[in-house]
N, C-alpha and C positions, 0 to 999 in steps of 0.2 A: 627524466620521465618517471623514474621509480618513486620519486617523492610525491607523485600525483596519481598513484595507483588507486587510492581510495576515492578520489574525486572522479576519476574516469569510470570506476565501477559504479559509482552513484549515478553517473550520467547514463550508463548502460541500463541500470535499473529503471530509470525514468522512461527510457524508450520501451523497455519490456512492459512496464505497467501501462503504457499508452495502448499497446496492442491488446493486453489482457483486459483493459477496461472496456474497449469496444466489443471484444468477444463475449465477455461475461454479461454486458448489458443486453446484447442480442439474445444470449441464451436465457437470461432471466425473464425476458419478455415472453419467451415461449413456454418455460416450465416453472418459473418462480425462482426467487433468490435463495430460499432455504435448500432445495435440492442441489442447486449449483454450487453452494458453499462446500458441501461434503464431498460431492462427486469430483470437483476440481482438485481437492486435496488428495483423494484416493488415486486419481490419475497422476498427480504430481509425485506421489510417493513411489508409484511404479516407475516413472521416468528417472527419479533419483536413484532407485535401486539398481536399474540397468546401468546407469552412468557410473555409479560407484563400483559395480561389479567389473565393468570394463577397465576403469581407471585405477581402482584400488584393490581389485580382486576380492571385494568385500561388499556384497549387496545390502548388508545390514550393518549399522554402526556399532558392531560388537566391541570395537576397541575403545569406545567412549567410556570414561569413568563415571562414577556416581555423581560427581560434581557437575559434569556436562549434562547428564540426564536430568538432574533436578532443575538446574537453572534454564536450560534450553526448553524443557517441557513447560516450565512456568511461563517463559517468554512466548511459547506457542499458544498457550491458553489465553494469556493477556492480549497478545497481538491479533491472532487469527480469530479467536472465538469472541472474547469480550469486546474488543475494539470493533470488529466487523458487525457484531449483533447490534450494538448501540448505534453504529453509523447507519445501517440499513433501516433501523427503526426511525432514526431521525429523518431519513429520506421520506418516509411515509407521513411524518408529522409536519415538517417544515419545508420539504422539498429538497431536491439535490443542490440547487444553487446556493441556498443559505448554508446547507450542511457542509458543502465543499469549501465555502468561504470560512467557516469556523474551523475546518480541517487545516487551514493555513497556519493554525496555532501549533501544529505538530513540531515544526523545527524549534521554536523557542522552548516548548515543553521538553523536547528531547535534549536541547542544550542545557537547560536548567537541571534536568535529571542526571545528565552525564556529568555535570559539574558537582552535583550533590553526592553521587555514589561512586563516580570514577575519577573525580578530581580533574576533569577536562576543562580547559579554558580556551577562549577564542580571542584572537587578535582583533583590534578595532576595525581593521579592513574587512575581516570576516563577518563581524557584527553588521557592518554597513552592507555587505553583500547579502546577508540574510534579510535585512530590512527591505532592500531594493527588490529582491526576488519575491518576498511575500507581498509587497505592494503591487507588483506587476501581476501576480497570480490573482490577488483580490480584485484588481481592476477587470481582468478578463472574466472572472466568475460573476462579479457584481453587475457587469454590463453584458452578460451573455445574451446573444441575439439582439443586442442594441436596445434593450428595453428594461424598464423597472415596473414594479407593480404600482398601480394608481392608488393614491391615498383613499382609505375607506373600503378597499376591497378585502376579500377574505385573506388573500396572500399577504396583505399588509398587517394582519393581526397574527403575530407569531406566538404559537403556544410555548410557554416557558419550558415545558417538559421536553419539547423537541430540541430546544437550544441546549438543555442539560445533557440530553442523549448524544448530541453532536460533540459536545465538549468531552464527554466520557469516551466517545469513539476516538477523538484526537489523543486523549491521554493514554488510552489503551495501545494505540499504535506507537506512540512515542516511548512509553515505558517498556513495551515489548521489544523495541529496538535496542534500548539500553541493556535490558536483561539478556538479549542475544549476545551483545558484545561481551558482557561480563561472563556469561556461561560458555561462550566459544573459546575465549583465550587464544591459544595457538592451534586449536583443533581445526580439522578440515571444514571449510565453509559448506560444502554440499552435504556432507554427512551431518553437520550441525543442523542444516535445513531439514534433513530427514527426521531428526528428533522433534523439531518444532512442528513439522507437518503431522507426524504421528500423534502428537499431543492435541493438535487441532482436530484431527479426525475423531479422536476419543471424545473431545469436548462437544463437537457438533452432534455426534451420535447420541449423547445424553440429552442434548437440547431437542433433537428430532424425536427421540423416544418420549420425552416429557410432553411435547406438544402434539404427539401422535401424527407425525408428518411422513411416516415411512411410505404411505400410499403415494404421496407426491413424488418421493424419490423414485419409486418404481415406474411411475408414469414418465418421469424424466429419462429414465434408462431406455424407454421404448421410443424416444424421439431421436432419430438418427441425426437430424440437422443440429439439434441442441447439443448432442454428444460431440459432434465434430467441433462446434464452437467452444465447448468446454475443454476439449483436448488442446485446441489452439491456445486458449487462455491459460490452461494449466502449464503448458510448455513455456510460455513467456511470463507467467506469473509466479506460482510457488516454486517451479523448477529453476528457471534461469533468473527471474526477477528477484526472488527472495534470496537466492544464493549470492547473487551479485550485491545485494544490499548488505549481506553479512561480510563480504569481502570489503565493501566500502567502509563499514564501521570498524573493521579490523585495522585498516590503514589510515584512517583519518578520524577526526572528532565526530561524535554522533550528531551534533548540531549542524556541522557542515554537510555531512552525508544526507541527513534528512531534508535539508534545504534544497539540495540539488535534486534529490529524488522526488520532491514535491512539485516539480515543474511539468508533470504530466498534463494538467489542464492547458498548458501552453503548447506542448508537443501535439496534443490531440486536435488543435485547430486545423493544420493542413490535412490531417487524416479525415476529419469530418467534411472538409471542403472537397476532397477528392472522392470520398465514398458517398456522402449524402448530399453533396452540392450545397452545403449550408453556407450562407453569406457570412463573411468575416468583416466586422465593423472596424472603423479606424481606432476606436477605443480598445478593441481586443488586440489589434496590431501594436498599439502603443504599449499596452500591458505586456505583450510578448517581448518587445524590445527592452523594456525596463527589467523584466525577469532575466533575460539573457545577459544583460549588463551586470546584474547582481551576481549571477553564476560565474561570470568571467572573473570577478574579483577573487574567487576562490582559487583560481589558477595562476594568480600573479605571484 
């Protein structure tokens, strides 16, 4: 089982990100996505500090060297700030369905970047698992709610800028993951996440100041329901989810980890069925089966 620590951690990450996606979506509908981004990171930093204080008797990653600070901070800026900003902008231009479809390119981008900078290679069975998983996820997203846009409608006309933003969001997340692995080395995963989160907070603070969004952040802090949703999302997202993702890339190839972590659109199907009573089509079920089959290949 020790040889599958990375794959299991990636699976835990996917489960965590399913919970955080539902929480942050609900919170963003109440107070907007920009305040949610910085507040969730501040909450996560607090949780990480308490955890590190209990486990390592060190609430702040003071034992990290300059190498860790430079590369993990860079990964936090690339992954949390640049990746998320472009992704959320793509949501507004081309919608979440097409944006998430393009985000299925994260695993191959991560695999290529990992090969280019870290010398990682994948076996043919792993490449097959990646293709199966991506195909299943694409099927679920493409046929979400069992319908496509009719030809000639506004949704059928895709703004090129939105596609570019979604691709930049995918690249940001993939490159951020590879930078995390390079910067972490043998350092503690939770403390490494602290550094990434701290860089993300600084980056979003600059963005919010530039776009004069501090008023929206204040309004979000006054909304108790949104705060509880953000706390839940922060616990399962930047705290447990991101830390698990660093454990995953520490023990397995970045392409494998990112592929398993990308199955959140599959895991979210039963959650939306239970919570929102959303109907699941046979195409979504088929896509889920294909994705699970692809993930299973990584455990052979």
